[in-house]
C-alpha positions as CSV (number, residue, x, y, z in Angstrom):
1,X,67.8,109.4,131.0
2,X,70.1,109.1,128.0
3,X,73.8,108.1,127.9
4,X,76.2,108.6,130.8
5,X,79.9,108.4,130.4
6,X,81.7,105.7,132.6
7,X,85.3,106.6,131.8
8,X,86.5,109.5,129.7
9,X,89.6,109.5,127.4
10,X,92.6,108.4,129.4
11,X,96.3,107.6,128.7
12,X,97.5,104.2,129.9
13,X,101.1,104.1,131.1
14,X,101.3,100.7,132.6
15,X,104.0,99.0,130.4
16,X,105.8,102.2,129.4
17,X,103.9,102.6,126.2
18,X,101.3,105.3,125.6
19,X,97.9,104.1,124.6
20,X,94.5,105.8,124.4
21,X,91.4,104.0,125.6
22,X,88.2,104.4,123.8
23,X,85.3,106.2,125.5
24,X,82.9,103.9,127.3
25,X,79.2,104.7,127.7
26,X,76.1,103.1,129.1
27,X,73.2,103.1,126.9
28,X,69.6,103.7,128.0
29,X,69.1,99.9,128.3
30,X,72.0,99.7,130.8
31,X,74.5,97.9,128.6
32,X,78.1,99.1,128.5
33,X,79.2,100.1,125.0
34,X,82.6,101.3,123.7
35,X,82.7,104.1,121.3
36,X,85.8,104.3,119.2
37,X,87.4,107.8,118.9
38,X,86.5,109.7,115.7
39,X,89.5,110.6,113.6
40,X,89.2,113.8,111.7
41,X,90.8,113.4,108.2
42,X,93.4,116.0,107.2
43,X,92.6,117.6,103.8
44,X,95.1,116.7,101.0
45,X,95.7,120.4,100.4
46,X,97.0,120.8,103.9
47,X,99.3,117.8,103.5
48,X,100.6,119.2,100.2
49,X,101.2,122.6,101.8
50,X,103.1,120.9,104.7
51,X,105.4,118.9,102.4
52,X,106.1,121.9,100.1
53,X,107.0,124.0,103.1
54,X,109.4,121.3,104.3
55,X,110.9,121.2,100.9
56,X,111.4,124.9,100.7
57,X,112.9,125.0,104.2
58,X,115.5,122.4,103.4
59,X,116.6,124.3,100.3
60,X,118.1,123.2,97.0
61,X,121.5,124.7,97.5
62,X,125.0,123.2,97.7
63,X,125.3,120.6,100.4
64,X,128.4,120.2,102.7
65,X,131.2,122.5,103.6
66,X,133.0,124.9,101.3
67,X,135.7,123.1,99.2
68,X,138.4,124.4,96.9
69,X,139.6,122.2,94.0
70,X,143.3,121.3,94.4
71,X,145.2,119.3,91.8
72,X,148.8,118.8,90.9
73,X,151.8,116.7,90.0
74,X,154.7,115.0,91.8
75,X,158.0,115.0,90.0
76,X,161.5,113.7,90.7
77,X,164.2,116.0,89.3
78,X,161.5,117.3,86.9
79,X,160.5,113.9,85.7
80,X,157.4,111.7,86.6
81,X,157.6,109.1,89.4
82,X,158.1,106.3,86.9
83,X,161.6,107.7,86.3
84,X,162.6,106.4,89.8
85,X,160.7,103.2,89.2
86,X,157.8,104.3,91.5
87,X,154.6,102.3,91.4
88,X,152.3,105.0,92.8
89,X,151.6,106.8,96.0
90,X,149.7,109.4,97.9
91,X,149.9,113.1,98.8
92,X,148.4,113.5,102.3
93,X,147.2,116.9,103.6
94,X,146.9,117.2,107.4
95,X,145.0,120.3,108.7
96,X,147.1,122.6,110.8
97,X,144.9,125.8,110.9
98,X,141.3,125.8,109.7
99,X,139.1,129.0,109.8
100,X,136.3,129.0,112.4
101,X,133.1,127.3,111.3
102,X,134.8,124.9,108.8
103,X,135.4,121.2,109.5
104,X,138.9,120.0,110.5
105,X,139.1,117.5,107.7
106,X,142.3,115.8,106.2
107,X,142.5,115.3,102.4
108,X,144.4,112.9,100.1
109,X,145.4,112.8,96.5
110,X,146.5,109.4,94.9
111,X,148.8,110.0,92.0
112,X,149.2,108.0,88.8
113,X,152.4,106.9,87.1
114,X,152.8,110.4,85.6
115,X,152.5,111.9,89.1
116,X,149.1,113.7,88.5
117,X,146.6,113.8,91.4
118,X,143.3,115.4,92.5
119,X,142.8,116.1,96.1
120,X,139.7,114.5,97.9
121,X,138.2,115.3,101.2
122,X,134.8,113.5,101.1
123,X,134.4,112.2,97.6
124,X,136.8,111.5,94.7
125,X,138.3,114.8,93.4
126,X,135.9,117.1,95.5
127,X,138.7,119.4,96.8
128,X,139.9,120.6,100.2
129,X,138.5,122.7,103.0
130,X,140.2,126.2,103.1
131,X,143.0,126.4,105.6
132,X,146.7,125.6,106.2
133,X,147.9,122.0,105.8
134,X,151.0,120.0,106.5
135,X,152.0,117.9,103.5
136,X,153.3,114.4,103.5
137,X,154.1,112.4,100.4
138,X,154.2,108.6,100.2
139,X,155.8,107.3,96.9
140,X,156.5,103.6,96.7
141,X,159.0,101.6,94.7
142,X,157.6,98.5,96.4
143,X,154.3,98.9,98.2
144,X,154.0,97.8,101.8
145,X,152.2,94.5,102.6
146,X,151.2,94.7,106.2
147,X,153.7,94.7,109.1
148,X,155.9,92.0,107.7
149,X,156.8,93.8,104.5
150,X,157.2,97.5,105.1
151,X,157.8,98.5,101.5
152,X,160.4,100.6,99.8
153,X,160.0,104.4,99.5
154,X,161.2,106.5,96.6
155,X,161.3,109.6,98.8
156,X,164.7,110.8,99.9
157,X,165.3,110.8,103.7
158,X,164.4,114.1,105.3
159,X,162.4,115.5,102.4
160,X,159.7,117.8,103.8
161,X,157.4,119.6,101.3
162,X,156.2,123.1,102.1
163,X,152.8,123.7,103.8
164,X,149.8,124.2,101.6
165,X,147.7,127.3,102.3
166,X,144.2,127.4,100.7
167,X,142.3,130.7,101.0
168,X,138.5,131.0,101.2
169,X,136.9,131.8,97.9
170,X,140.0,130.6,96.0
171,X,139.9,129.5,92.4
172,X,141.4,126.1,91.6
173,X,144.8,125.5,93.2
174,X,147.6,123.8,91.3
175,X,150.6,122.5,93.2
176,X,153.8,120.9,91.8
177,X,156.1,119.0,94.2
178,X,159.5,118.6,92.5
179,X,161.6,116.3,94.7
180,X,165.3,116.6,94.3
181,X,167.2,113.4,94.4
182,X,170.9,112.7,94.2
């Protein structure tokens, strides 16, 4: 009479997990036997072709948004910040108008004792996303230490630097902020 199938392949969903049961058969002597499913091996050439296709689709081009290198210097009456006894600070760029399709990302540039800085958006010195930015400068004579010690600024009251406009496909942008003090 040969073999007869008792239960075909099924999917068990009892505990929320998917599991395949092996095929059960009765042999000619009447005993119930379980036959494990046969796995068809995938040829190595097919796997290699699959991974190469994935690699080509991901590309090897530049990652991340379009950035423009911005660097500059902060001066006080034409002299570096150390002339006003400043111990360092930051130039902060806040996005005001960013072209469609580009991320709305702020940027910062920490300046040294000579006032030189490079602007960073994601990584040190990587640049800024094209657009229009409001500019704020923090320059400290005495750095703040939490809420109890607010710090002493070297910036004159009411000083407001001009907005920064960075065009798409711009070359490097150099900015100089010359703060006039009394």
